[in-house]
KEROZA-676268 format. One record per residue (C-alpha): residue number from 1; residue in three letters; chain; x negated, y, z. Coordinates in nm, 4 decimals, m for minus. Example, Ala and Ser with C-alpha at 12.3 -4.5 7.8 and 13.67 -1.06 7.14 Angstrom:
BEGIN
<site resi="1" resn="Ala" chain="A" xx="m1.2300" yy="m0.4500" zz="0.7800"/>
<site resi="2" resn="Ser" chain="A" xx="m1.3670" yy="m0.1060" zz="0.7140"/>
This chain:
BEGIN
<site resi="1" resn="Met" chain="A" xx="m8.1272" yy="17.1277" zz="2.4272"/>
<site resi="2" resn="Arg" chain="A" xx="m8.2646" yy="16.8905" zz="2.1626"/>
<site resi="3" resn="Leu" chain="A" xx="m7.9888" yy="16.6330" zz="2.1957"/>
<site resi="4" resn="Leu" chain="A" xx="m7.7191" yy="16.8861" zz="2.1227"/>
<site resi="5" resn="Gln" chain="A" xx="m7.8745" yy="16.9469" zz="1.7823"/>
<site resi="6" resn="Lys" chain="A" xx="m7.8159" yy="16.5857" zz="1.6695"/>
<site resi="7" resn="Pro" chain="A" xx="m7.5349" yy="16.5444" zz="1.4181"/>
<site resi="8" resn="Arg" chain="A" xx="m7.2290" yy="16.3435" zz="1.5119"/>
<site resi="9" resn="Phe" chain="A" xx="m7.3076" yy="16.0700" zz="1.2655"/>
<site resi="10" resn="Arg" chain="A" xx="m7.6470" yy="16.0471" zz="1.1079"/>
<site resi="11" resn="Arg" chain="A" xx="m7.7522" yy="15.7767" zz="0.8721"/>
<site resi="12" resn="Leu" chain="A" xx="m8.1203" yy="15.7046" zz="0.8343"/>
<site resi="13" resn="Val" chain="A" xx="m8.2020" yy="15.5261" zz="0.5112"/>
<site resi="14" resn="Gly" chain="A" xx="m8.5168" yy="15.3622" zz="0.3849"/>
<site resi="15" resn="Cys" chain="A" xx="m8.5206" yy="15.0196" zz="0.5447"/>
<site resi="16" resn="Asn" chain="A" xx="m8.6480" yy="14.7144" zz="0.3603"/>
<site resi="17" resn="Ile" chain="A" xx="m8.3904" yy="14.4471" zz="0.2813"/>
<site resi="18" resn="Gln" chain="A" xx="m8.5364" yy="14.0976" zz="0.2829"/>
<site resi="19" resn="Thr" chain="A" xx="m8.3750" yy="13.7761" zz="0.4011"/>
<site resi="20" resn="Met" chain="A" xx="m8.2687" yy="13.9714" zz="0.7060"/>
<site resi="21" resn="Ser" chain="A" xx="m8.2127" yy="14.3399" zz="0.7185"/>
<site resi="22" resn="Thr" chain="A" xx="m8.4918" yy="14.5425" zz="0.8792"/>
<site resi="23" resn="Val" chain="A" xx="m8.4928" yy="14.8634" zz="1.0751"/>
<site resi="24" resn="Arg" chain="A" xx="m8.7910" yy="15.0947" zz="1.1123"/>
<site resi="25" resn="Leu" chain="A" xx="m8.9392" yy="15.0861" zz="1.4615"/>
<site resi="26" resn="Asp" chain="A" xx="m8.9674" yy="15.4657" zz="1.4877"/>
<site resi="27" resn="Gln" chain="A" xx="m8.5970" yy="15.5053" zz="1.3995"/>
<site resi="28" resn="Leu" chain="A" xx="m8.5051" yy="15.2378" zz="1.6508"/>
<site resi="29" resn="Gln" chain="A" xx="m8.7112" yy="15.4075" zz="1.9236"/>
<site resi="30" resn="Asp" chain="A" xx="m8.5351" yy="15.7375" zz="1.8515"/>
<site resi="31" resn="Ala" chain="A" xx="m8.1983" yy="15.5597" zz="1.8654"/>
<site resi="32" resn="Leu" chain="A" xx="m8.2950" yy="15.4035" zz="2.2003"/>
<site resi="33" resn="Asp" chain="A" xx="m8.3841" yy="15.7464" zz="2.3404"/>
<site resi="34" resn="Trp" chain="A" xx="m8.0565" yy="15.8865" zz="2.2054"/>
<site resi="35" resn="Ala" chain="A" xx="m7.8510" yy="15.6050" zz="2.3619"/>
<site resi="36" resn="Ser" chain="A" xx="m8.0413" yy="15.6410" zz="2.6905"/>
<site resi="37" resn="Ser" chain="A" xx="m8.0013" yy="16.0164" zz="2.7350"/>
<site resi="38" resn="Asp" chain="A" xx="m7.8624" yy="16.1134" zz="3.0728"/>
<site resi="39" resn="Ser" chain="A" xx="m7.6647" yy="16.4137" zz="2.9585"/>
<site resi="40" resn="Leu" chain="A" xx="m7.4152" yy="16.2438" zz="2.7264"/>
<site resi="41" resn="Thr" chain="A" xx="m7.2681" yy="15.9024" zz="2.6515"/>
<site resi="42" resn="Asn" chain="A" xx="m7.4374" yy="15.8799" zz="2.3149"/>
<site resi="43" resn="Glu" chain="A" xx="m7.4301" yy="15.5681" zz="2.1019"/>
<site resi="44" resn="Ala" chain="A" xx="m7.6399" yy="15.4461" zz="1.8126"/>
<site resi="45" resn="Tyr" chain="A" xx="m7.5668" yy="15.1563" zz="1.5778"/>
<site resi="46" resn="Val" chain="A" xx="m7.7746" yy="14.9580" zz="1.3307"/>
<site resi="47" resn="Cys" chain="A" xx="m7.6041" yy="14.8264" zz="1.0186"/>
<site resi="48" resn="Arg" chain="A" xx="m7.6772" yy="14.4540" zz="0.9997"/>
<site resi="49" resn="Glu" chain="A" xx="m7.6602" yy="14.4595" zz="0.6199"/>
<site resi="50" resn="Thr" chain="A" xx="m7.8779" yy="14.7608" zz="0.5391"/>
<site resi="51" resn="Gly" chain="A" xx="m8.0731" yy="14.8453" zz="0.8556"/>
<site resi="52" resn="Asp" chain="A" xx="m7.9340" yy="15.2011" zz="0.8461"/>
<site resi="53" resn="Val" chain="A" xx="m7.9068" yy="15.3729" zz="1.1856"/>
<site resi="54" resn="Tyr" chain="A" xx="m7.5989" yy="15.5742" zz="1.2828"/>
<site resi="55" resn="Trp" chain="A" xx="m7.5967" yy="15.8228" zz="1.5730"/>
<site resi="56" resn="Ile" chain="A" xx="m7.2724" yy="15.9021" zz="1.7558"/>
<site resi="57" resn="Pro" chain="A" xx="m7.2760" yy="16.1690" zz="2.0287"/>
<site resi="58" resn="Gly" chain="A" xx="m7.0734" yy="16.1359" zz="2.3450"/>
<site resi="59" resn="Asp" chain="A" xx="m6.9589" yy="16.4964" zz="2.3016"/>
<site resi="60" resn="Ala" chain="A" xx="m6.7316" yy="16.5372" zz="2.0001"/>
<site resi="61" resn="Gly" chain="A" xx="m6.7948" yy="16.9127" zz="2.0202"/>
<site resi="62" resn="Ile" chain="A" xx="m7.1320" yy="16.8690" zz="1.8518"/>
<site resi="63" resn="Ala" chain="A" xx="m6.9943" yy="16.6864" zz="1.5491"/>
<site resi="64" resn="Asp" chain="A" xx="m7.1236" yy="16.7479" zz="1.2001"/>
<site resi="65" resn="Glu" chain="A" xx="m6.8217" yy="16.7426" zz="0.9716"/>
<site resi="66" resn="Glu" chain="A" xx="m7.0243" yy="16.6647" zz="0.6592"/>
<site resi="67" resn="Glu" chain="A" xx="m7.1139" yy="16.3103" zz="0.7594"/>
<site resi="68" resn="Asp" chain="A" xx="m6.8915" yy="16.0271" zz="0.8655"/>
<site resi="69" resn="Ala" chain="A" xx="m6.9743" yy="15.7003" zz="1.0296"/>
<site resi="70" resn="Pro" chain="A" xx="m6.8185" yy="15.3973" zz="0.8668"/>
<site resi="71" resn="Gly" chain="A" xx="m6.4657" yy="15.3378" zz="0.9874"/>
<site resi="72" resn="Asp" chain="A" xx="m6.5643" yy="14.9915" zz="1.1062"/>
<site resi="73" resn="Ile" chain="A" xx="m6.8682" yy="15.1085" zz="1.3071"/>
<site resi="74" resn="His" chain="A" xx="m6.7435" yy="14.9188" zz="1.6140"/>
<site resi="75" resn="Asp" chain="A" xx="m6.7291" yy="14.5870" zz="1.4241"/>
<site resi="76" resn="Ile" chain="A" xx="m7.0006" yy="14.3834" zz="1.5978"/>
<site resi="77" resn="Glu" chain="A" xx="m7.0291" yy="14.1525" zz="1.2981"/>
<site resi="78" resn="Lys" chain="A" xx="m7.1435" yy="14.4457" zz="1.0824"/>
<site resi="79" resn="Tyr" chain="A" xx="m7.3130" yy="14.6796" zz="1.3312"/>
<site resi="80" resn="Ala" chain="A" xx="m7.5355" yy="14.6223" zz="1.6342"/>
<site resi="81" resn="Leu" chain="A" xx="m7.4950" yy="14.8682" zz="1.9212"/>
<site resi="82" resn="Val" chain="A" xx="m7.8404" yy="14.9900" zz="2.0221"/>
<site resi="83" resn="Pro" chain="A" xx="m7.8791" yy="14.9257" zz="2.3967"/>
<site resi="84" resn="Asp" chain="A" xx="m8.0031" yy="15.1787" zz="2.6466"/>
<site resi="85" resn="Lys" chain="A" xx="m8.3337" yy="15.1545" zz="2.8344"/>
<site resi="86" resn="His" chain="A" xx="m8.1777" yy="15.0051" zz="3.1454"/>
<site resi="87" resn="Tyr" chain="A" xx="m8.0241" yy="14.7191" zz="2.9473"/>
<site resi="88" resn="Leu" chain="A" xx="m8.3736" yy="14.6409" zz="2.8151"/>
<site resi="89" resn="Asp" chain="A" xx="m8.5265" yy="14.6653" zz="3.1673"/>
<site resi="90" resn="Leu" chain="A" xx="m8.7216" yy="14.9764" zz="3.0704"/>
<site resi="91" resn="Gly" chain="A" xx="m8.6212" yy="15.1785" zz="3.3768"/>
<site resi="92" resn="Asn" chain="A" xx="m8.7396" yy="15.1126" zz="3.7304"/>
<site resi="93" resn="Lys" chain="A" xx="m8.8397" yy="14.7561" zz="3.6464"/>
<site resi="94" resn="Leu" chain="A" xx="m9.0934" yy="14.8895" zz="3.3970"/>
<site resi="95" resn="Val" chain="A" xx="m9.2381" yy="15.1191" zz="3.6643"/>
<site resi="96" resn="Phe" chain="A" xx="m9.2592" yy="14.8341" zz="3.9158"/>
<site resi="97" resn="Asp" chain="A" xx="m9.4263" yy="14.6038" zz="3.6647"/>
<site resi="98" resn="Phe" chain="A" xx="m9.6814" yy="14.8739" zz="3.5880"/>
<site resi="99" resn="Ala" chain="A" xx="m9.7401" yy="14.9374" zz="3.9584"/>
<site resi="100" resn="Ala" chain="A" xx="m9.7948" yy="14.5664" zz="4.0220"/>
<site resi="101" resn="Arg" chain="A" xx="m10.0558" yy="14.5608" zz="3.7486"/>
<site resi="102" resn="Tyr" chain="A" xx="m10.2363" yy="14.8943" zz="3.7932"/>
<site resi="103" resn="Leu" chain="A" xx="m10.1413" yy="15.0150" zz="4.1424"/>
<site resi="104" resn="Ala" chain="A" xx="m10.1325" yy="14.6897" zz="4.3388"/>
<site resi="105" resn="Asp" chain="A" xx="m10.2695" yy="14.8610" zz="4.6494"/>
<site resi="106" resn="Gln" chain="A" xx="m9.9800" yy="15.1115" zz="4.6413"/>
<site resi="107" resn="Tyr" chain="A" xx="m9.7047" yy="14.8874" zz="4.5086"/>
<site resi="108" resn="Asp" chain="A" xx="m9.4914" yy="14.9175" zz="4.8232"/>
<site resi="109" resn="Asp" chain="A" xx="m9.5331" yy="15.2958" zz="4.8181"/>
<site resi="110" resn="Val" chain="A" xx="m9.4152" yy="15.3081" zz="4.4551"/>
<site resi="111" resn="Arg" chain="A" xx="m9.1066" yy="15.0997" zz="4.5377"/>
<site resi="112" resn="Ala" chain="A" xx="m9.0336" yy="15.3321" zz="4.8315"/>
<site resi="113" resn="Met" chain="A" xx="m9.0600" yy="15.6355" zz="4.5989"/>
<site resi="114" resn="Phe" chain="A" xx="m8.7752" yy="15.5004" zz="4.3886"/>
<site resi="115" resn="Arg" chain="A" xx="m8.5362" yy="15.4802" zz="4.6812"/>
<site resi="116" resn="Arg" chain="A" xx="m8.5105" yy="15.8585" zz="4.6876"/>
<site resi="117" resn="Lys" chain="A" xx="m8.4294" yy="16.1384" zz="4.4471"/>
<site resi="118" resn="Gly" chain="A" xx="m8.7238" yy="16.2799" zz="4.2489"/>
<site resi="119" resn="Ala" chain="A" xx="m8.8953" yy="15.9437" zz="4.2112"/>
<site resi="120" resn="Tyr" chain="A" xx="m9.0293" yy="15.9964" zz="3.8592"/>
<site resi="121" resn="Arg" chain="A" xx="m9.1820" yy="16.3311" zz="3.9553"/>
<site resi="122" resn="Arg" chain="A" xx="m9.3609" yy="16.1714" zz="4.2511"/>
<site resi="123" resn="Phe" chain="A" xx="m9.4654" yy="15.8762" zz="4.0357"/>
<site resi="124" resn="Arg" chain="A" xx="m9.6150" yy="16.1147" zz="3.7778"/>
<site resi="125" resn="Val" chain="A" xx="m9.8123" yy="16.2910" zz="4.0514"/>
<site resi="126" resn="Leu" chain="A" xx="m9.9473" yy="15.9543" zz="4.1682"/>
<site resi="127" resn="Leu" chain="A" xx="m10.0455" yy="15.8644" zz="3.8122"/>
<site resi="128" resn="Gln" chain="A" xx="m10.2319" yy="16.1936" zz="3.7791"/>
<site resi="129" resn="Gln" chain="A" xx="m10.4085" yy="16.1427" zz="4.1128"/>
<site resi="130" resn="Arg" chain="A" xx="m10.5171" yy="15.7929" zz="4.0103"/>
<site resi="131" resn="Asn" chain="A" xx="m10.6068" yy="15.8996" zz="3.6546"/>
<site resi="132" resn="Leu" chain="A" xx="m10.3575" yy="15.6507" zz="3.5062"/>
<site resi="133" resn="Val" chain="A" xx="m10.1380" yy="15.8745" zz="3.2905"/>
<site resi="134" resn="Ala" chain="A" xx="m10.2791" yy="15.7463" zz="2.9604"/>
<site resi="135" resn="Gln" chain="A" xx="m10.2460" yy="15.3832" zz="3.0756"/>
<site resi="136" resn="Trp" chain="A" xx="m9.8856" yy="15.4454" zz="3.1819"/>
<site resi="137" resn="Phe" chain="A" xx="m9.7873" yy="15.5890" zz="2.8444"/>
<site resi="138" resn="Ala" chain="A" xx="m9.9644" yy="15.3096" zz="2.6559"/>
<site resi="139" resn="Tyr" chain="A" xx="m9.8043" yy="15.0446" zz="2.8776"/>
<site resi="140" resn="Ser" chain="A" xx="m9.4590" yy="15.2011" zz="2.8479"/>
<site resi="141" resn="Glu" chain="A" xx="m9.4883" yy="15.2295" zz="2.4692"/>
<site resi="142" resn="Glu" chain="A" xx="m9.6045" yy="14.8690" zz="2.4317"/>
<site resi="143" resn="Gln" chain="A" xx="m9.3299" yy="14.7308" zz="2.6577"/>
<site resi="144" resn="Thr" chain="A" xx="m9.0677" yy="14.9363" zz="2.4734"/>
<site resi="145" resn="Arg" chain="A" xx="m9.1889" yy="14.8036" zz="2.1395"/>
<site resi="146" resn="Lys" chain="A" xx="m9.1779" yy="14.4450" zz="2.2665"/>
<site resi="147" resn="Ala" chain="A" xx="m8.8302" yy="14.4918" zz="2.4136"/>
<site resi="148" resn="Leu" chain="A" xx="m8.6963" yy="14.6428" zz="2.0889"/>
<site resi="149" resn="Glu" chain="A" xx="m8.8512" yy="14.3678" zz="1.8782"/>
<site resi="150" resn="Ser" chain="A" xx="m8.6979" yy="14.1054" zz="2.1059"/>
<site resi="151" resn="Trp" chain="A" xx="m8.3595" yy="14.2785" zz="2.0893"/>
<site resi="152" resn="Cys" chain="A" xx="m8.3789" yy="14.2917" zz="1.7086"/>
<site resi="153" resn="Glu" chain="A" xx="m8.4617" yy="13.9229" zz="1.6926"/>
<site resi="154" resn="Ser" chain="A" xx="m8.1612" yy="13.8418" zz="1.9121"/>
<site resi="155" resn="Glu" chain="A" xx="m7.9433" yy="14.0536" zz="1.6790"/>
<site resi="156" resn="Gly" chain="A" xx="m8.0783" yy="13.8967" zz="1.3597"/>
<site resi="157" resn="Leu" chain="A" xx="m8.2645" yy="14.2107" zz="1.2542"/>
<site resi="158" resn="Gly" chain="A" xx="m8.6231" yy="14.2521" zz="1.1458"/>
<site resi="159" resn="Val" chain="A" xx="m8.8493" yy="14.5366" zz="1.2535"/>
<site resi="160" resn="Glu" chain="A" xx="m9.0714" yy="14.7377" zz="1.0220"/>
<site resi="161" resn="Arg" chain="A" xx="m9.3594" yy="14.9142" zz="1.1978"/>
């Protein structure tokens, strides 16, 4: 499994430091995916001073002993905890917003899908039937980018694309 290969603490360097620290969008998107994984209670943090990203797995058994996170990683003045997708309304709400825009005639059906197990599989089948897979991925990517940029602004961080 890909997530199990992540080190316990990983620092990603290379962010520009201007008046506010910046974090690269691709690193932030990876951190969001890491924090949103269903299999573990993973966490990711962004250093407010440098823009470095630290990954912390929920399973200590996959730790990499060579790297250490800063001892004060939980200090909210120094580090911002990267939220998960649900905190940023990138779960069901994103699907419903997309359905309202592109599947208005089946909006109620889409909402009904998400009341039962296997909703995303059924939603994907509907997207394929309606030839909307590319639009869904573009919409999801754009909304994720906007949500991350908004989160960074609220945390006093800049975003480098």
